[in-house]
MITOR-524837 format. One record per atom (N, C-alpha, C): residue number from 0; atom name; residue in one letter; y, z, x. Coordinates in steps of 0.001 Angstrom, whole numbers. Each point is the difference from the previous one (the first is absolute). Example, Ala and Ser with C-alpha at 12.3 -4.5 7.8 and 13.67 -1.06 7.14 Angstrom:
BEGIN
0,N,A,-5690,7800,13190 $
0,CA,A,1190,0,-890 $
0,C,A,1200,0,900 $
1,N,S,1050,-720,-350 $
1,CA,S,1190,60,820 $
1,C,S,1090,730,-770 $
//
This chain:
BEGIN
0,N,M,-27960,-13074,-1249 $
0,CA,M,140,1059,-987 $
0,C,M,-977,-238,-1134 $
1,N,A,-697,997,-384 $
1,CA,A,-968,-124,-1119 $
1,C,A,768,-114,-1347 $
2,N,S,-650,-820,-845 $
2,CA,S,599,-147,-1326 $
2,C,S,-479,1184,-918 $
3,N,E,465,84,-1211 $
3,CA,E,-386,1031,-901 $
3,C,E,-1474,154,-132 $
4,N,D,-736,-1115,98 $
4,CA,D,-1423,38,-154 $
4,C,D,-780,292,1304 $
5,N,G,700,373,1022 $
5,CA,G,-633,339,1304 $
5,C,G,-498,-1216,787 $
6,N,R,575,-1161,-180 $
6,CA,R,-455,-1216,669 $
6,C,R,1180,-428,958 $
7,N,I,-422,-650,1158 $
7,CA,I,978,-592,840 $
7,C,I,-325,-1398,314 $
8,N,N,975,-758,498 $
8,CA,N,-199,-1409,274 $
8,C,N,-637,-149,1359 $
9,N,V,-389,-1264,283 $
9,CA,V,-704,-293,1290 $
9,C,V,833,430,1202 $
10,N,E,1293,-310,-9 $
10,CA,E,854,274,1127 $
10,C,E,94,1545,229 $
11,N,D,118,782,-1049 $
11,CA,D,81,1433,175 $
11,C,D,-1335,584,474 $
12,N,A,-1099,-526,-490 $
12,CA,A,-1328,431,398 $
12,C,A,-201,-372,1540 $
13,N,A,395,-1114,444 $
13,CA,A,-110,-428,1340 $
13,C,A,859,938,877 $
14,N,R,1164,354,-406 $
14,CA,R,932,754,759 $
14,C,R,-638,1398,59 $
15,N,A,-543,581,-1047 $
15,CA,A,-580,1334,20 $
15,C,A,-1237,74,895 $
16,N,L,-730,-1116,172 $
16,CA,L,-1152,-42,853 $
16,C,L,164,-506,1333 $
17,N,G,1208,-546,279 $
17,CA,G,179,-631,1369 $
17,C,G,-724,-1227,121 $
18,N,A,-252,-734,-1025 $
18,CA,A,-750,-1316,39 $
18,C,A,894,-1118,-442 $
19,N,H,-404,-1195,284 $
19,CA,H,776,-1212,-355 $
19,C,H,-255,-258,-1458 $
20,N,P,1049,-388,-743 $
20,CA,P,-157,-257,-1441 $
20,C,P,-1100,-1040,-299 $
21,N,S,-162,-963,831 $
21,CA,S,-1003,-1024,-270 $
21,C,S,-1439,599,60 $
22,N,R,-210,997,862 $
22,CA,R,-1283,628,8 $
22,C,R,-285,872,-1272 $
23,N,V,1087,664,-464 $
23,CA,V,-108,788,-1212 $
23,C,V,-256,-951,-1131 $
24,N,L,747,-1097,-89 $
24,CA,L,-253,-966,-1057 $
24,C,L,-1405,-539,-46 $
25,N,A,-551,-283,1173 $
25,CA,A,-1293,-458,147 $
25,C,A,-1065,972,-531 $
26,N,A,213,1303,281 $
26,CA,A,-887,1014,-459 $
26,C,A,76,101,-1456 $
27,N,L,1155,-84,-533 $
27,CA,L,128,84,-1493 $
27,C,L,-523,-1171,-684 $
28,N,T,222,-1177,504 $
28,CA,T,-515,-1226,-771 $
28,C,T,-1515,-135,222 $
29,N,S,-531,592,977 $
29,CA,S,-1554,-44,219 $
29,C,S,-700,942,-988 $
30,N,G,737,931,-537 $
30,CA,G,-581,933,-886 $
30,C,G,-499,1307,699 $
31,N,A,266,117,1296 $
31,CA,A,-407,1198,776 $
31,C,A,607,1265,-547 $
32,N,V,1185,-135,-627 $
32,CA,V,654,1132,-637 $
32,C,V,604,-415,-1307 $
33,N,P,-107,760,-1061 $
33,CA,P,560,-406,-1312 $
33,C,P,1518,-189,86 $
34,N,A,468,-1078,-581 $
34,CA,A,1433,-214,18 $
34,C,A,369,-707,-1333 $
35,N,E,1267,32,-371 $
35,CA,E,524,-614,-1171 $
35,C,E,763,-1230,419 $
36,N,K,-297,-1092,-564 $
36,CA,K,738,-1244,264 $
36,C,K,1213,-49,-966 $
37,N,V,1166,-111,652 $
37,CA,V,1246,44,-761 $
37,C,V,840,-1211,13 $
38,N,G,-589,-1111,582 $
38,CA,G,748,-1186,32 $
38,C,G,-769,-961,989 $
39,N,R,546,-1123,199 $
39,CA,R,-641,-979,901 $
39,C,R,46,488,1414 $
40,N,G,-1304,463,375 $
40,CA,G,-121,428,1387 $
40,C,G,572,1416,252 $
41,N,R,282,703,-1068 $
41,CA,R,547,1323,173 $
41,C,R,-929,1013,-656 $
42,N,F,-242,1111,798 $
42,CA,F,-844,1008,-494 $
42,C,F,544,1352,156 $
43,N,R,-451,1007,-679 $
43,CA,R,351,1433,215 $
43,C,R,-1321,768,85 $
44,N,V,89,991,840 $
44,CA,V,-1189,869,225 $
44,C,V,416,1432,-272 $
45,N,A,-951,793,-446 $
45,CA,A,282,1425,-311 $
45,C,A,212,769,1402 $
46,N,V,888,845,-92 $
46,CA,V,225,878,1225 $
46,C,V,-1276,784,307 $
47,N,A,-630,397,-1057 $
47,CA,A,-1319,774,165 $
47,C,A,-1060,-819,676 $
48,N,D,196,-1308,71 $
48,CA,D,-1097,-853,731 $
48,C,D,402,-387,1329 $
49,N,L,1122,569,549 $
49,CA,L,421,-367,1402 $
49,C,L,-989,375,1107 $
50,N,D,-734,1058,-226 $
50,CA,D,-1092,371,967 $
50,C,D,-1100,-1023,-29 $
51,N,R,-380,-379,-1248 $
51,CA,R,-1023,-1073,-166 $
51,C,R,477,-1275,608 $
52,N,L,1192,-360,-153 $
52,CA,L,600,-1204,568 $
52,C,L,26,19,1498 $
53,N,A,293,1152,574 $
53,CA,A,74,204,1498 $
53,C,A,-1416,-205,473 $
54,N,A,-1015,543,-604 $
54,CA,A,-1381,-143,375 $
54,C,A,-486,-1458,-70 $
55,N,A,451,-709,-1047 $
55,CA,A,-288,-1436,-181 $
55,C,A,583,-851,1185 $
56,N,L,1156,496,467 $
56,CA,L,714,-728,1115 $
56,C,L,-488,496,1367 $
57,N,G,-890,928,45 $
57,CA,G,-468,561,1300 $
57,C,G,1020,892,602 $
58,N,L,779,650,-797 $
58,CA,L,1090,883,599 $
58,C,L,-348,1441,-201 $
59,N,G,-1257,323,-271 $
59,CA,G,-334,1449,-164 $
59,C,G,-136,573,1354 $
60,N,P,-391,1312,-42 $
60,CA,P,-73,749,1266 $
60,C,P,-975,-651,1015 $
61,N,Q,407,-88,1156 $
61,CA,Q,-823,-625,1070 $
61,C,Q,-1055,1055,470 $
62,N,A,-1218,-551,127 $
62,CA,A,-1066,872,549 $
62,C,A,268,247,1439 $
63,N,A,-331,1270,427 $
63,CA,A,142,347,1421 $
63,C,A,-996,-725,868 $
64,N,S,349,-391,1110 $
64,CA,S,-833,-677,1026 $
64,C,S,-1162,987,312 $
65,N,P,-1216,-515,59 $
65,CA,P,-1131,883,298 $
65,C,P,191,647,1359 $
66,N,D,750,-581,909 $
66,CA,D,147,622,1335 $
66,C,D,1277,842,30 $
67,N,A,748,175,-1051 $
67,CA,A,1292,612,114 $
67,C,A,-204,1464,333 $
68,N,D,-946,732,-486 $
68,CA,D,-126,1401,343 $
68,C,D,-864,298,1214 $
69,N,T,-630,-961,574 $
69,CA,T,-775,172,1137 $
69,C,T,608,-577,1271 $
70,N,A,1123,-652,-188 $
70,CA,A,666,-588,1177 $
70,C,A,547,1071,864 $
71,N,E,-123,-220,1295 $
71,CA,E,483,1056,965 $
71,C,E,1318,-641,630 $
72,N,P,957,931,246 $
72,CA,P,1250,-536,704 $
72,C,P,-378,-642,1356 $
73,N,G,657,-1075,321 $
73,CA,G,-263,-696,1238 $
73,C,G,623,501,1109 $
//
């Protein structure tokens, strides 16, 4: 659940993206996405940055296979 300032914790971000919290934490601590440190090893990220976080985790839209539209049924 987002706080009044529109930020969520690592666990909520991970749940929203379907990623493991340790991967989300690694992306935030690496600086790939802006985050607010709120305690020892605890961060919050803006809900508005979830798409950016997903991209940093490689969770964005998957490119279609080059053969996908030329494949013929077997």
